[in-house]
N, CA, C and O atoms as a printed pandas DataFrame, in Angstrom:
     atom_number atom_name residue_name chain_id  residue_number  x_coord  y_coord  z_coord
0              1         N          MET        A               1   29.400   12.982    1.002
1              2        CA          MET        A               1   28.774   13.036   -0.307
2              3         C          MET        A               1   27.273   12.821   -0.137
3              4         O          MET        A               1   26.861   11.928    0.604
4              5         N          SER        A               2   26.466   13.608   -0.799
5              6        CA          SER        A               2   25.013   13.496   -0.662
6              7         C          SER        A               2   24.454   12.455   -1.623
7              8         O          SER        A               2   25.049   12.154   -2.657
8              9         N          ALA        A               3   23.296   11.914   -1.256
9             10        CA          ALA        A               3   22.640   10.911   -2.091
10            11         C          ALA        A               3   22.030   11.578   -3.316
11            12         O          ALA        A               3   21.661   12.752   -3.278
12            13         N          ALA        A               4   21.930   10.822   -4.398
13            14        CA          ALA        A               4   21.308   11.335   -5.612
14            15         C          ALA        A               4   19.822   11.567   -5.366
15            16         O          ALA        A               4   19.170   10.798   -4.659
16            17         N          VAL        A               5   19.303   12.622   -5.952
17            18        CA          VAL        A               5   17.893   12.973   -5.799
18            19         C          VAL        A               5   17.254   12.958   -7.170
19            20         O          VAL        A               5   17.829   13.463   -8.134
20            21         N          ASP        A               6   16.075   12.385   -7.265
21            22        CA          ASP        A               6   15.345   12.311   -8.527
22            23         C          ASP        A               6   14.051   13.085   -8.381
23            24         O          ASP        A               6   13.561   13.267   -7.266
24            25         N          ARG        A               7   13.496   13.540   -9.478
25            26        CA          ARG        A               7   12.246   14.304   -9.466
26            27         C          ARG        A               7   11.083   13.429   -9.894
27            28         O          ARG        A               7   11.248   12.450  -10.621
28            29         N          LEU        A               8    9.905   13.808   -9.425
29            30        CA          LEU        A               8    8.664   13.182   -9.841
30            31         C          LEU        A               8    7.685   14.304  -10.132
31            32         O          LEU        A               8    7.311   15.053   -9.229
32            33         N          ASP        A               9    7.265   14.427  -11.387
33            34        CA          ASP        A               9    6.299   15.457  -11.757
34            35         C          ASP        A               9    4.898   14.880  -11.663
35            36         O          ASP        A               9    4.679   13.698  -11.925
36            37         N          LEU        A              10    3.962   15.721  -11.289
37            38        CA          LEU        A              10    2.601   15.273  -11.035
38            39         C          LEU        A              10    1.621   16.323  -11.528
39            40         O          LEU        A              10    1.782   17.510  -11.243
40            41         N          ARG        A              11    0.611   15.896  -12.263
41            42        CA          ARG        A              11   -0.437   16.814  -12.716
42            43         C          ARG        A              11   -1.642   16.644  -11.806
43            44         O          ARG        A              11   -2.082   15.525  -11.544
44            45         N          LEU        A              12   -2.170   17.758  -11.328
45            46        CA          LEU        A              12   -3.309   17.755  -10.415
46            47         C          LEU        A              12   -4.330   18.789  -10.854
47            48         O          LEU        A              12   -3.989   19.784  -11.492
48            49         N          SER        A              13   -5.568   18.545  -10.512
49            50        CA          SER        A              13   -6.577   19.578  -10.708
50            51         C          SER        A              13   -6.326   20.660   -9.661
51            52         O          SER        A              13   -5.638   20.425   -8.667
52            53         N          ALA        A              14   -6.881   21.831   -9.887
53            54        CA          ALA        A              14   -6.728   22.923   -8.929
54            55         C          ALA        A              14   -7.316   22.536   -7.577
55            56         O          ALA        A              14   -6.776   22.894   -6.531
56            57         N          GLU        A              15   -8.431   21.802   -7.607
57            58        CA          GLU        A              15   -9.077   21.374   -6.361
58            59         C          GLU        A              15   -8.197   20.400   -5.582
59            60         O          GLU        A              15   -8.055   20.523   -4.365
60            61         N          ASP        A              16   -7.611   19.437   -6.280
61            62        CA          ASP        A              16   -6.731   18.468   -5.612
62            63         C          ASP        A              16   -5.509   19.162   -5.019
63            64         O          ASP        A              16   -5.093   18.860   -3.901
64            65         N          LYS        A              17   -4.943   20.091   -5.777
65            66        CA          LYS        A              17   -3.766   20.806   -5.287
66            67         C          LYS        A              17   -4.114   21.620   -4.042
67            68         O          LYS        A              17   -3.329   21.678   -3.096
68            69         N          ALA        A              18   -5.274   22.238   -4.045
69            70        CA          ALA        A              18   -5.701   23.024   -2.881
70            71         C          ALA        A              18   -5.890   22.130   -1.657
71            72         O          ALA        A              18   -5.518   22.511   -0.547
72            73         N          ARG        A              19   -6.459   20.958   -1.853
73            74        CA          ARG        A              19   -6.646   20.020   -0.737
74            75         C          ARG        A              19   -5.310   19.588   -0.159
75            76         O          ARG        A              19   -5.142   19.517    1.058
76            77         N          ILE        A              20   -4.360   19.300   -1.041
77            78        CA          ILE        A              20   -3.031   18.870   -0.586
78            79         C          ILE        A              20   -2.326   20.010    0.150
79            80         O          ILE        A              20   -1.705   19.789    1.189
80            81         N          ARG        A              21   -2.422   21.219   -0.385
81            82        CA          ARG        A              21   -1.822   22.379    0.297
82            83         C          ARG        A              21   -2.424   22.568    1.687
83            84         O          ARG        A              21   -1.707   22.832    2.652
84            85         N          ARG        A              22   -3.747   22.432    1.779
85            86        CA          ARG        A              22   -4.420   22.604    3.073
86            87         C          ARG        A              22   -3.957   21.544    4.072
87            88         O          ARG        A              22   -3.664   21.853    5.228
88            89         N          ALA        A              23   -3.895   20.279    3.610
89            90        CA          ALA        A              23   -3.467   19.195    4.495
90            91         C          ALA        A              23   -2.022   19.399    4.952
91            92         O          ALA        A              23   -1.703   19.175    6.119
92            93         N          ALA        A              24   -1.157   19.820    4.040
93            94        CA          ALA        A              24    0.242   20.072    4.399
94            95         C          ALA        A              24    0.334   21.205    5.419
95            96         O          ALA        A              24    1.100   21.125    6.379
96            97         N          ALA        A              25   -0.447   22.254    5.205
97            98        CA          ALA        A              25   -0.443   23.382    6.136
98            99         C          ALA        A              25   -0.929   22.953    7.517
99           100         O          ALA        A              25   -0.386   23.387    8.533
100          101         N          LEU        A              26   -1.949   22.103    7.552
101          102        CA          LEU        A              26   -2.461   21.625    8.838
102          103         C          LEU        A              26   -1.411   20.820    9.604
103          104         O          LEU        A              26   -1.395   20.822   10.835
104          105         N          GLN        A              27   -0.539   20.136    8.868
105          106        CA          GLN        A              27    0.536   19.376    9.518
106          107         C          GLN        A              27    1.786   20.218    9.728
107          108         O          GLN        A              27    2.736   19.786   10.381
108          109         N          GLY        A              28    1.775   21.416    9.171
109          110        CA          GLY        A              28    2.917   22.311    9.347
110          111         C          GLY        A              28    4.143   21.907    8.563
111          112         O          GLY        A              28    5.270   22.159    8.990
112          113         N          ILE        A              29    3.932   21.277    7.409
113          114        CA          ILE        A              29    5.071   20.861    6.588
114          115         C          ILE        A              29    4.885   21.358    5.155
115          116         O          ILE        A              29    3.785   21.742    4.758
116          117         N          ALA        A              30    5.957   21.346    4.396
117          118        CA          ALA        A              30    5.908   21.758    2.994
118          119         C          ALA        A              30    5.079   20.771    2.177
119          120         O          ALA        A              30    4.976   19.593    2.520
120          121         N          VAL        A              31    4.493   21.270    1.096
121          122        CA          VAL        A              31    3.684   20.422    0.223
122          123         C          VAL        A              31    4.508   19.245   -0.293
123          124         O          VAL        A              31    4.023   18.114   -0.309
124          125         N          ALA        A              32    5.737   19.495   -0.710
125          126        CA          ALA        A              32    6.581   18.419   -1.240
126          127         C          ALA        A              32    6.813   17.337   -0.192
127          128         O          ALA        A              32    6.758   16.147   -0.500
128          129         N          ALA        A              33    7.070   17.748    1.037
129          130        CA          ALA        A              33    7.285   16.778    2.112
130          131         C          ALA        A              33    6.007   15.996    2.390
131          132         O          ALA        A              33    6.050   14.787    2.615
132          133         N          PHE        A              34    4.874   16.685    2.375
133          134        CA          PHE        A              34    3.593   16.018    2.609
134          135         C          PHE        A              34    3.329   14.955    1.544
135          136         O          PHE        A              34    2.971   13.821    1.861
136          137         N          VAL        A              35    3.510   15.334    0.276
137          138        CA          VAL        A              35    3.260   14.398   -0.832
138          139         C          VAL        A              35    4.241   13.236   -0.776
139          140         O          VAL        A              35    3.849   12.086   -0.971
140          141         N          ARG        A              36    5.508   13.522   -0.513
141          142        CA          ARG        A              36    6.522   12.464   -0.436
142          143         C          ARG        A              36    6.194   11.465    0.667
143          144         O          ARG        A              36    6.232   10.255    0.446
144          145         N          GLU        A              37    5.869   11.973    1.860
145          146        CA          GLU        A              37    5.558   11.089    2.984
146          147         C          GLU        A              37    4.298   10.262    2.723
147          148         O          GLU        A              37    4.262    9.070    3.027
148          149         N          ALA        A              38    3.268   10.894    2.160
149          150        CA          ALA        A              38    2.021   10.174    1.868
150          151         C          ALA        A              38    2.252    9.095    0.808
151          152         O          ALA        A              38    1.753    7.977    0.933
152          153         N          ALA        A              39    3.005    9.437   -0.224
153          154        CA          ALA        A              39    3.276    8.473   -1.297
154          155         C          ALA        A              39    4.102    7.300   -0.783
155          156         O          ALA        A              39    3.822    6.151   -1.125
156          157         N          LEU        A              40    5.109    7.573    0.026
157          158        CA          LEU        A              40    5.947    6.499    0.571
158          159         C          LEU        A              40    5.159    5.613    1.533
159          160         O          LEU        A              40    5.349    4.397    1.560
160          161         N          ARG        A              41    4.278    6.222    2.321
161          162        CA          ARG        A              41    3.434    5.452    3.252
162          163         C          ARG        A              41    2.510    4.516    2.468
163          164         O          ARG        A              41    2.353    3.348    2.826
164          165         N          GLU        A              42    1.904    5.033    1.403
165          166        CA          GLU        A              42    1.009    4.214    0.582
166          167         C          GLU        A              42    1.784    3.139   -0.172
167          168         O          GLU        A              42    1.299    2.018   -0.322
168          169         N          ALA        A              43    2.973    3.467   -0.642
169          170        CA          ALA        A              43    3.809    2.477   -1.334
170          171         C          ALA        A              43    4.149    1.327   -0.397
171          172         O          ALA        A              43    4.063    0.161   -0.784
172          173         N          GLU        A              44    4.531    1.646    0.824
173          174        CA          GLU        A              44    4.875    0.598    1.797
174          175         C          GLU        A              44    3.666   -0.270    2.119
175          176         O          GLU        A              44    3.785   -1.492    2.211
176          177         N          ALA        A              45    2.505    0.354    2.290
177          178        CA          ALA        A              45    1.285   -0.413    2.578
178          179         C          ALA        A              45    0.929   -1.325    1.412
179          180         O          ALA        A              45    0.522   -2.468    1.619
180          181         N          THR        A              46    1.078   -0.832    0.197
181          182        CA          THR        A              46    0.775   -1.633   -0.986
182          183         C          THR        A              46    1.734   -2.806   -1.110
183          184         O          THR        A              46    1.314   -3.927   -1.398
184          185         N          ILE        A              47    3.004   -2.556   -0.895
185          186        CA          ILE        A              47    4.009   -3.625   -0.973
186          187         C          ILE        A              47    3.740   -4.671    0.096
187          188         O          ILE        A              47    3.856   -5.868   -0.167
188          189         N          THR        A              48    3.387   -4.239    1.285
189          190        CA          THR        A              48    3.112   -5.162    2.393
190          191         C          THR        A              48    1.902   -6.037    2.103
191          192         O          THR        A              48    1.887   -7.218    2.449
192          193         N          ARG        A              49    0.879   -5.454    1.464
193          194        CA          ARG        A              49   -0.340   -6.207    1.134
194          195         C          ARG        A              49   -0.175   -7.105   -0.081
195          196         O          ARG        A              49   -1.025   -7.961   -0.327
196          197         N          SER        A              50    0.879   -6.937   -0.837
197          198        CA          SER        A              50    1.091   -7.676   -2.076
198          199         C          SER        A              50    1.127   -9.178   -1.822
199          200         O          SER        A              50    1.744   -9.628   -0.857
200          201         N          PRO        A              51    0.460   -9.968   -2.692
201          202        CA          PRO        A              51    0.520  -11.433   -2.525
202          203         C          PRO        A              51    1.950  -11.958   -2.525
203          204         O          PRO        A              51    2.243  -12.937   -1.838
204          205         N          LYS        A              52    2.840  -11.331   -3.277
205          206        CA          LYS        A              52    4.233  -11.774   -3.311
206          207         C          LYS        A              52    4.915  -11.562   -1.970
207          208         O          LYS        A              52    5.849  -12.287   -1.627
208          209         N          ALA        A              53    4.456  -10.573   -1.208
209          210        CA          ALA        A              53    5.045  -10.301    0.106
210          211         C          ALA        A              53    4.565  -11.299    1.145
211          212         O          ALA        A              53    5.151  -11.411    2.222
212          213         N          ARG        A              54    3.495  -12.026    0.825
213          214        CA          ARG        A              54    2.937  -12.986    1.774
214          215         C          ARG        A              54    3.310  -14.415    1.389
215          216         O          ARG        A              54    2.485  -15.320    1.518
216          217         N          THR        A              55    4.513  -14.630    0.929
217          218        CA          THR        A              55    4.965  -15.947    0.506
218          219         C          THR        A              55    4.696  -16.971    1.597
219          220         O          THR        A              55    5.081  -16.788    2.752
220          221         N          GLY        A              56    4.037  -18.038    1.215
221          222        CA          GLY        A              56    3.766  -19.111    2.157
222          223         C          GLY        A              56    2.500  -18.914    2.965
223          224         O          GLY        A              56    2.131  -19.797    3.740
224          225         N          SER        A              57    1.822  -17.788    2.812
225          226        CA          SER        A              57    0.647  -17.542    3.636
226          227         C          SER        A              57   -0.493  -18.487    3.288
227          228         O          SER        A              57   -1.266  -18.863    4.170
228          229         N          LEU        A              58   -0.616  -18.880    2.017
229          230        CA          LEU        A              58   -1.654  -19.839    1.645
230          231         C          LEU        A              58   -1.379  -21.177    2.313
231          232         O          LEU        A              58   -2.286  -21.792    2.873
232          233         N          ALA        A              59   -0.138  -21.626    2.255
233          234        CA          ALA        A              59    0.222  -22.893    2.898
234          235         C          ALA        A              59   -0.037  -22.810    4.396
235          236         O          ALA        A              59   -0.532  -23.760    5.001
236          237         N          ALA        A              60    0.303  -21.660    4.994
237          238        CA          ALA        A              60    0.066  -21.497    6.427
238          239         C          ALA        A              60   -1.425  -21.511    6.728
239          240         O          ALA        A              60   -1.854  -22.050    7.748
240          241         N          GLY        A              61   -2.215  -20.919    5.838
241          242        CA          GLY        A              61   -3.658  -20.897    6.034
242          243         C          GLY        A              61   -4.296  -22.262    5.903
243          244         O          GLY        A              61   -5.294  -22.560    6.559
244          245         N          LEU        A              62   -3.718  -23.086    5.056
245          246        CA          LEU        A              62   -4.258  -24.432    4.845
246          247         C          LEU        A              62   -3.723  -25.451    5.842
247          248         O          LEU        A              62   -4.346  -26.487    6.075
248          249         N          ARG        A              63   -2.568  -25.156    6.429
249          250        CA          ARG        A              63   -1.933  -26.092    7.347
250          251         C          ARG        A              63   -2.872  -26.457    8.494
251          252         O          ARG        A              63   -3.472  -25.584    9.120
252          253         N          GLY        A              64   -2.988  -27.733    8.756
253          254        CA          GLY        A              64   -3.790  -28.201    9.867
254          255         C          GLY        A              64   -5.279  -28.270    9.578
255          256         O          GLY        A              64   -6.060  -28.614   10.466
256          257         N          ARG        A              65   -5.689  -27.952    8.359
257          258        CA          ARG        A              65   -7.109  -28.016    8.002
258          259         C          ARG        A              65   -7.365  -29.253    7.162
259          260         O          ARG        A              65   -6.465  -29.771    6.500
260          261         N          ALA        A              66   -8.565  -29.704    7.197
261          262        CA          ALA        A              66   -8.965  -30.828    6.351
262          263         C          ALA        A              66   -9.278  -30.272    4.971
263          264         O          ALA        A              66  -10.444  -30.077    4.628
264          265         N          THR        A              67   -8.243  -30.014    4.179
265          266        CA          THR        A              67   -8.424  -29.326    2.903
266          267         C          THR        A              67   -9.297  -30.104    1.936
267          268         O          THR        A              67   -9.971  -29.499    1.103
268          269         N          ALA        A              68   -9.304  -31.411    2.021
269          270        CA          ALA        A              68  -10.150  -32.197    1.125
270          271         C          ALA        A              68  -11.621  -31.939    1.401
271          272         O          ALA        A              68  -12.464  -32.156    0.530
272          273         N          ARG        A              69  -11.934  -31.481    2.593
273          274        CA          ARG        A              69  -13.321  -31.219    2.954
274          275         C          ARG        A              69  -13.705  -29.751    2.814
275          276         O          ARG        A              69  -14.864  -29.390    3.015
276          277         N          MET        A              70  -12.742  -28.910    2.473
277          278        CA          MET        A              70  -13.035  -27.480    2.342
278          279         C          MET        A              70  -13.794  -27.224    1.050
279          280         O          MET        A              70  -13.544  -27.869    0.031
280          281         N          SER        A              71  -14.712  -26.290    1.101
281          282        CA          SER        A              71  -15.445  -25.925   -0.109
282          283         C          SER        A              71  -14.554  -25.070   -1.002
283          284         O          SER        A              71  -13.556  -24.514   -0.543
284          285         N          THR        A              72  -14.908  -24.972   -2.244
285          286        CA          THR        A              72  -14.168  -24.139   -3.177
286          287         C          THR        A              72  -14.174  -22.688   -2.700
287          288         O          THR        A              72  -13.165  -21.992   -2.811
288          289         N          ASP        A              73  -15.314  -22.231   -2.166
289          290        CA          ASP        A              73  -15.396  -20.861   -1.657
290          291         C          ASP        A              73  -14.409  -20.630   -0.521
291          292         O          ASP        A              73  -13.774  -19.577   -0.470
292          293         N          GLU        A              74  -14.265  -21.583    0.387
293          294        CA          GLU        A              74  -13.314  -21.437    1.494
294          295         C          GLU        A              74  -11.885  -21.347    0.979
295          296         O          GLU        A              74  -11.097  -20.524    1.444
296          297         N          ILE        A              75  -11.563  -22.194    0.023
297          298        CA          ILE        A              75  -10.208  -22.186   -0.552
298          299         C          ILE        A              75   -9.959  -20.880   -1.287
299          300         O          ILE        A              75   -8.865  -20.325   -1.181
300          301         N          MET        A              76  -10.948  -20.362   -2.039
301          302        CA          MET        A              76  -10.804  -19.111   -2.751
302          303         C          MET        A              76  -10.595  -17.939   -1.793
303          304         O          MET        A              76   -9.800  -17.042   -2.076
304          305         N          ARG        A              77  -11.294  -17.941   -0.675
305          306        CA          ARG        A              77  -11.121  -16.877    0.322
306          307         C          ARG        A              77   -9.681  -16.893    0.855
307          308         O          ARG        A              77   -9.081  -15.836    1.048
308          309         N          LEU        A              78   -9.139  -18.063    1.087
309          310        CA          LEU        A              78   -7.765  -18.158    1.566
310          311         C          LEU        A              78   -6.767  -17.665    0.512
311          312         O          LEU        A              78   -5.798  -16.981    0.843
312          313         N          THR        A              79   -7.005  -18.012   -0.747
313          314        CA          THR        A              79   -6.062  -17.619   -1.794
314          315         C          THR        A              79   -6.110  -16.120   -2.054
315          316         O          THR        A              79   -5.124  -15.540   -2.508
316          317         N          ARG        A              80   -7.234  -15.495   -1.774
317          318        CA          ARG        A              80   -7.378  -14.049   -1.974
318          319         C          ARG        A              80   -6.988  -13.271   -0.727
319          320         O          ARG        A              80   -6.991  -12.040   -0.741
320          321         N          GLY        A              81   -6.659  -13.961    0.331
321          322        CA          GLY        A              81   -6.257  -13.289    1.553
322          323         C          GLY        A              81   -7.408  -12.673    2.322
323          324         O          GLY        A              81   -7.205  -11.793    3.158
324          325         N          ALA        A              82   -8.628  -13.137    2.038
325          326        CA          ALA        A              82   -9.810  -12.575    2.709
326          327         C          ALA        A              82   -9.995  -13.194    4.072
327          328         O          ALA        A              82  -10.937  -12.847    4.785
């Protein structure tokens, strides 16, 4: 039995569509495959960078530091993942 497939419609300018077609052709793949792979790659990168995905990273960043002596700017940089 095959997996269910869903559609995603997308509106693009003629210029954007031409760029995507060119990039897909350069990779030798269909436009749909190119867009799907690029979107999934970006989705994974976004999810990985998400603060929720870094649970405990602030605690790990503060561990072993003299937090009472840290400046507000240092603490803010840690909380922003910078």
